[in-house]
C-alpha positions in Angstrom: 59.6 -84.9 109.7 61.4 -81.8 108.3 59.3 -81.8 105.2 56.1 -82.2 107.3 57.1 -79.2 109.5 57.9 -77.1 106.3 54.5 -78.0 104.9 52.7 -77.1 108.1 54.5 -73.7 108.2 53.5 -73.1 104.6 49.9 -74.0 105.2 49.8 -71.8 108.4 51.3 -68.9 106.5 48.8 -69.2 103.7 45.9 -69.4 106.2 47.2 -66.4 108.1 47.7 -64.4 104.9 44.2 -65.3 103.6 42.6 -64.2 107.0 44.5 -61.0 107.0 43.6 -60.2 103.3 39.9 -61.0 104.0 40.0 -58.7 107.1 39.2 -61.6 109.4 42.4 -61.7 111.4 42.0 -60.1 114.8 44.5 -59.6 117.5 43.9 -61.4 120.8 45.2 -58.8 123.1 46.2 -59.4 126.7 49.1 -58.5 128.9 52.3 -60.4 128.0 55.9 -60.4 129.1 58.4 -59.3 126.4 61.0 -61.4 128.2 58.8 -64.5 127.9 58.3 -63.9 124.1 62.0 -63.5 123.5 62.8 -66.6 125.7 60.3 -68.7 123.8 61.7 -67.7 120.4 65.3 -68.4 121.6 64.3 -71.8 123.0 62.5 -72.7 119.8 65.3 -71.8 117.5 68.4 -72.5 119.6 68.8 -76.0 118.1 68.8 -74.7 114.6 71.5 -72.1 115.5 73.6 -74.8 117.1 73.1 -77.1 114.1 74.4 -74.4 111.8 77.3 -73.4 114.2 75.8 -70.0 114.8 75.6 -68.1 118.1 72.1 -67.0 119.0 71.9 -64.3 121.6 68.8 -62.6 122.9 68.3 -60.0 125.5 65.6 -57.7 126.8 66.2 -54.4 128.6 65.5 -55.1 132.3 63.0 -52.3 133.0 60.3 -53.2 130.4 56.9 -53.5 132.1 54.2 -55.9 131.0 53.1 -55.1 127.5 49.5 -55.3 126.2 49.0 -56.7 122.7 48.9 -60.1 121.0 51.9 -61.8 122.4 51.4 -64.9 120.2 51.5 -62.8 117.0 54.6 -60.8 118.3 56.3 -64.2 119.0 55.4 -65.2 115.4 56.9 -62.0 114.1 60.1 -62.6 116.0 60.2 -66.3 114.9 60.0 -65.2 111.3 62.7 -62.6 111.6 65.1 -64.8 113.7 64.3 -67.8 111.5 65.3 -65.8 108.4 68.4 -64.5 110.1 69.5 -68.0 110.9 68.6 -69.2 107.4 70.6 -66.5 105.6 73.7 -66.7 107.9 76.4 -69.3 107.3 78.7 -68.2 110.2 78.7 -65.7 113.0 75.7 -64.8 115.1 72.2 -63.7 115.3 71.2 -61.2 118.0 67.8 -60.2 119.3 67.4 -57.1 121.4 64.3 -55.4 122.8 64.1 -52.0 124.6 61.5 -49.5 125.5 61.5 -46.3 123.5 59.0 -43.9 125.1 55.5 -45.5 124.7 56.9 -48.0 122.2 58.8 -51.3 122.2 61.7 -51.5 119.8 62.6 -55.0 118.6 65.9 -55.6 116.7 67.1 -58.7 115.0 70.6 -58.5 113.5 72.7 -61.1 111.7 76.0 -61.7 110.1 74.4 -63.2 107.0 74.5 -62.6 103.3 72.8 -59.2 103.4 70.3 -57.7 101.0 71.1 -55.6 97.9 70.0 -52.0 98.3 67.9 -52.3 95.2 65.8 -55.1 96.8 65.2 -53.5 100.2 61.9 -51.9 99.3 60.5 -55.2 97.9 61.3 -57.7 100.6 58.1 -57.1 102.6 55.9 -58.0 99.5 54.2 -61.3 99.6 55.8 -64.2 97.6 58.8 -61.9 97.1 62.4 -63.1 97.6 65.6 -61.4 96.6 66.4 -63.4 93.5 66.1 -66.9 92.0 69.6 -68.0 93.0 68.9 -67.1 96.6 65.5 -68.8 96.4 67.1 -72.0 95.2 69.8 -72.0 97.9 67.5 -70.8 100.8 64.1 -72.4 100.3 61.1 -70.4 101.6 57.6 -69.3 100.8 58.3 -65.6 100.5 55.4 -65.0 103.0 57.1 -64.6 106.4 58.2 -61.0 106.0 54.8 -59.9 104.5 52.9 -61.6 107.4 55.3 -60.1 109.9 54.8 -56.6 108.4 51.0 -57.0 108.6 51.0 -58.2 112.2 53.3 -55.3 113.2 50.9 -52.9 111.4 47.9 -54.4 113.1 49.6 -53.5 116.4 49.9 -49.9 115.2 53.6 -50.3 114.5 56.1 -50.2 111.7 58.9 -52.4 110.4 62.1 -51.6 108.5 65.5 -53.1 107.6 69.0 -51.9 107.3 71.4 -54.1 105.3 74.5 -54.2 103.3 75.3 -57.0 100.8 77.8 -59.4 102.3 77.7 -57.8 105.7 74.4 -58.9 107.2 71.0 -57.3 108.0 69.2 -55.7 110.9 65.4 -55.8 111.0 63.6 -53.5 113.4 60.0 -53.2 114.4 58.4 -50.7 116.7 55.0 -51.3 118.3 53.2 -49.6 121.1 53.8 -50.9 124.6 50.0 -51.0 125.0 47.7 -51.7 122.1 43.9 -51.6 122.0 41.6 -53.6 119.7 41.1 -50.6 117.5 44.8 -49.8 117.1 47.6 -48.2 119.1 46.8 -46.3 122.3 
């Protein structure tokens, strides 16, 4: 069952990437609740956190209005980031926080994981890229999740970045407009 789910994720990632590269991926924009997106991600990944003995906390600032964008793709971005944070953490916690910053939403996913060497920070959003072969062997993955996440964030008119220190964890941020239109940010 685990191998089947892994294969399905791999196939979906490759399909998403090929649609994006071909310019055929379009956002399906509608109003969505940021709280609902975060709750869905937390519910989906809570069992993995418990299985690894990690604390998974997620919170959304109370006063965020309904957002307009592709809630499904934003959920996918958060699933990728939180899934990676859980994968690369052996103890401690993973925390998700969302707040409104002017006309933007700021999403933050932080962990107490292995961290990323400064020399690798600029490469981690490249497709099929992982930090090094030792990490790839220990923490299996496709190397597509961060690249797809970056592309979805950019399709929303936003940007993504990371702060990390080797051995001290990582914090991924992405900022997208609270309200997006089909042609880009409003």
